[in-house]
C-alpha positions as CSV (number, residue, x, y, z in Angstrom):
1,M,-24.0,58.0,58.0
2,D,-20.3,58.4,58.5
3,I,-18.3,59.5,55.5
4,H,-14.6,58.8,55.6
5,K,-12.4,61.1,53.7
6,P,-9.7,59.4,51.7
7,K,-6.5,59.3,53.5
8,A,-3.7,61.3,52.0
9,W,-0.4,59.7,51.3
10,H,2.2,60.4,53.9
11,G,5.1,61.2,51.7
12,S,6.6,60.0,48.4
13,R,7.6,56.7,49.8
14,E,4.1,55.6,50.4
15,L,3.0,56.8,47.0
16,A,5.8,54.9,45.4
17,K,4.7,51.8,47.3
18,E,1.1,52.1,46.1
19,I,2.2,52.6,42.5
20,A,4.6,49.6,42.7
21,T,1.8,47.4,44.0
22,I,-0.4,48.3,41.0
23,V,2.4,47.8,38.5
24,V,3.3,44.4,40.0
25,G,-0.3,43.4,39.8
26,V,-0.6,44.4,36.2
27,L,2.6,42.6,35.3
28,I,1.4,39.4,37.0
29,A,-1.8,39.5,35.1
30,L,0.0,40.0,31.8
31,A,2.4,37.2,32.6
32,A,-0.4,34.9,33.4
33,E,-2.1,35.8,30.1
34,Q,1.1,35.2,28.2
35,A,1.6,31.8,29.9
36,V,-1.9,30.8,28.9
37,D,-1.4,31.9,25.3
38,W,2.0,30.1,25.2
39,L,0.4,26.8,26.5
40,R,-2.4,27.1,24.0
41,W,-0.2,27.7,21.0
42,R,2.2,24.9,22.1
43,Y,-0.8,22.5,22.1
44,E,-2.0,23.9,18.7
45,I,1.5,23.5,17.2
46,G,1.7,19.9,18.5
47,E,-1.6,19.0,17.0
48,A,-0.7,20.6,13.7
49,R,2.7,18.9,13.5
50,H,1.0,15.5,14.2
51,A,-1.7,16.1,11.5
52,L,0.9,17.3,9.0
53,G,3.1,14.3,9.8
54,R,0.4,11.8,9.1
55,E,-0.4,13.5,5.8
56,I,3.3,13.4,4.9
57,T,3.3,9.7,5.8
58,Y,0.4,9.0,3.5
59,N,2.2,10.8,0.6
60,I,5.5,9.0,1.2
61,K,3.8,5.6,1.3
62,A,1.9,6.4,-1.9
63,L,5.1,7.5,-3.6
64,Q,6.8,4.3,-2.5
65,I,4.0,2.1,-3.9
66,M,4.2,4.0,-7.2
67,D,8.0,3.7,-7.3
68,G,7.7,0.0,-6.7
69,Q,5.9,-0.5,-10.0
70,S,8.2,1.7,-12.1
71,N,10.3,-1.2,-13.5
72,C,7.2,-3.1,-14.4
73,L,5.7,0.0,-16.1
74,V,8.8,0.7,-18.1
75,S,8.8,-3.0,-19.3
76,R,5.1,-2.7,-20.1
77,M,5.7,0.4,-22.1
78,D,8.6,-1.2,-24.0
79,T,6.3,-4.1,-25.0
80,L,3.5,-1.7,-26.1
81,A,5.9,0.5,-28.0
82,A,7.4,-2.5,-29.9
83,W,3.9,-3.7,-30.9
84,A,2.9,-0.1,-31.9
85,S,6.0,0.2,-34.1
86,G,5.6,-3.2,-35.7
87,T,8.6,-4.8,-34.1
88,G,6.9,-7.0,-31.5
89,P,3.7,-9.0,-30.9
90,R,0.6,-7.5,-29.4
91,P,0.6,-7.9,-25.6
92,A,-1.9,-10.5,-24.3
93,G,-4.9,-9.4,-22.3
94,P,-6.3,-5.9,-21.7
95,I,-4.1,-2.9,-21.0
96,L,-4.9,-1.6,-17.5
97,M,-4.3,1.6,-15.6
98,P,-1.3,1.6,-13.2
99,L,-1.7,2.7,-9.6
100,L,-1.3,6.5,-9.6
101,Y,-2.3,8.1,-6.4
102,S,-3.2,11.8,-5.9
103,L,-1.0,13.2,-3.2
104,Q,-2.7,15.0,-0.2
105,T,-2.1,18.6,0.8
106,S,-5.4,19.5,2.5
107,T,-3.9,19.5,6.0
108,W,-1.2,21.8,5.0
109,D,-3.7,24.1,3.2
110,V,-5.8,24.4,6.3
111,T,-2.8,24.9,8.6
112,N,-1.3,27.5,6.3
113,A,-4.5,29.4,6.1
114,G,-4.8,29.7,9.9
115,Q,-2.8,31.4,12.6
116,V,-1.0,28.4,14.0
117,I,1.6,28.4,11.2
118,L,2.7,31.9,12.4
119,H,3.9,30.3,15.7
120,F,6.1,27.6,14.0
121,P,9.8,28.2,14.2
122,L,11.0,29.7,10.9
123,E,13.2,26.7,10.0
124,S,10.2,24.3,10.5
125,K,7.9,26.5,8.6
126,L,10.3,26.6,5.6
127,A,10.7,22.8,5.7
128,Y,7.0,22.2,5.6
129,A,6.4,24.8,2.9
130,T,9.1,23.4,0.7
131,L,8.0,19.8,1.1
132,F,4.3,20.5,0.4
133,S,5.2,22.7,-2.6
134,R,7.0,19.7,-4.0
135,F,4.0,17.4,-3.2
136,A,1.7,19.8,-5.1
137,N,4.1,19.8,-8.1
138,E,4.3,16.0,-8.0
139,R,0.6,15.8,-7.9
140,E,0.4,17.7,-11.2
141,A,3.0,15.3,-12.7
142,I,0.9,12.3,-11.6
143,N,-2.2,13.8,-13.1
144,D,-0.4,14.2,-16.4
145,E,0.9,10.7,-16.2
146,R,-2.6,9.4,-15.5
147,A,-3.9,11.3,-18.5
148,A,-1.2,9.9,-20.7
149,W,-2.0,6.3,-19.6
150,A,-5.7,7.0,-20.3
151,Q,-4.7,7.6,-23.9
152,V,-2.5,4.5,-24.0
153,I,-5.4,2.3,-22.6
154,A,-8.0,3.8,-25.0
155,L,-5.8,3.2,-28.0
156,A,-4.1,-0.1,-27.1
157,N,-7.4,-1.8,-26.3
158,Q,-8.8,-1.1,-29.8
159,P,-9.7,-4.5,-31.4
160,K,-7.9,-3.6,-34.7
161,P,-6.1,-0.2,-34.4
162,D,-5.2,1.4,-37.7
163,S,-1.9,3.1,-38.6
164,E,-3.1,6.4,-37.2
165,E,-4.2,5.0,-33.9
166,L,-0.9,3.1,-33.6
167,R,0.9,6.4,-34.2
168,R,-1.1,8.1,-31.5
169,L,-0.4,5.2,-29.3
170,R,3.4,5.6,-29.7
171,E,2.9,9.3,-28.9
172,A,0.9,8.5,-25.8
173,I,3.5,6.0,-24.6
174,G,6.2,8.6,-25.1
175,L,4.2,11.0,-22.9
176,A,3.7,8.3,-20.2
177,R,7.5,7.7,-20.2
178,V,8.2,11.4,-19.7
179,W,5.8,11.7,-16.7
180,E,6.8,8.4,-15.2
181,S,10.5,9.5,-15.3
182,R,9.7,12.8,-13.7
183,R,7.5,11.4,-11.0
184,S,10.0,8.7,-10.0
185,S,13.0,11.0,-10.0
186,N,11.2,13.6,-7.9
187,S,9.8,11.1,-5.4
188,R,13.2,10.0,-4.2
189,N,14.0,13.5,-3.0
190,M,10.6,13.9,-1.4
191,I,10.8,10.6,0.5
192,R,14.3,11.6,1.8
193,T,13.3,15.1,2.9
194,G,9.9,14.2,4.2
195,S,10.8,11.2,6.3
196,P,12.1,13.2,9.3
197,L,8.8,15.1,9.4
198,A,6.6,12.0,9.1
199,V,4.3,10.6,11.8
200,D,3.2,7.0,11.7
201,G,-0.1,6.8,9.9
202,P,-2.0,5.0,7.2
203,G,-1.1,4.9,3.5
204,P,-3.3,4.2,0.5
205,L,-5.6,1.2,0.7
206,T,-3.8,-0.8,-1.9
207,A,-5.4,-4.2,-1.2
208,S,-8.9,-3.0,-1.7
209,L,-7.9,-1.2,-4.9
210,Y,-6.3,-4.3,-6.3
211,N,-9.3,-6.4,-5.5
212,G,-11.6,-3.9,-7.2
213,Y,-9.4,-3.2,-10.2
214,L,-6.3,-5.3,-10.9
215,T,-3.4,-3.3,-12.3
216,P,-0.7,-4.7,-14.7
217,C,1.9,-4.4,-12.0
218,A,0.0,-5.4,-8.9
219,P,2.0,-7.9,-6.8
220,V,0.8,-11.5,-6.9
221,A,0.4,-11.6,-3.1
222,E,-2.0,-8.6,-3.4
223,H,-4.0,-10.4,-6.1
224,A,-4.7,-13.3,-3.7
225,R,-6.2,-11.1,-1.0
């Protein structure tokens, strides 16, 4: 068996050449790894933006539908308040719940809990965080409005409400007014700031909801579906 002794470097130039070769190889490997990571995160960011945009679109469409019934709801509350205070006739027919959607934030919650949000540009990250914080706040207002309307419906649909029930009805109508005003005023800002971040997607299934449970402010065209 022939055993070859390792060859000694012939001078510092050859040593430098060998070291440079190793360094270049390491740098190429690191650069390739960085390129793969960059492509992966670029794809992840694109997917996250698309999913967030569709969730924003759903919320904007829900807000627009709710805003579209605001004038009708205010008129409805005026009629109920006049009856409850003894200055107007009792409204005909049952009092029904208006369409009050719960805004979605699940996609943002998932995105914000993972690592992909760390790779968003700071300006984009702040824009999404601000918008979804407002969505969450608006969702609370909608829940309070829904609770107020539940009281209105329970009291207004009594066959013969007494004076105490009418007093509570006036109080519930006042709460419904407060939350309706807060929701509608906030929604205009969210629609304006959220539209540039939206991606075309579905909104609430209004037609099926109307068919299953007619609201006092559902458009006539929707009733016919």
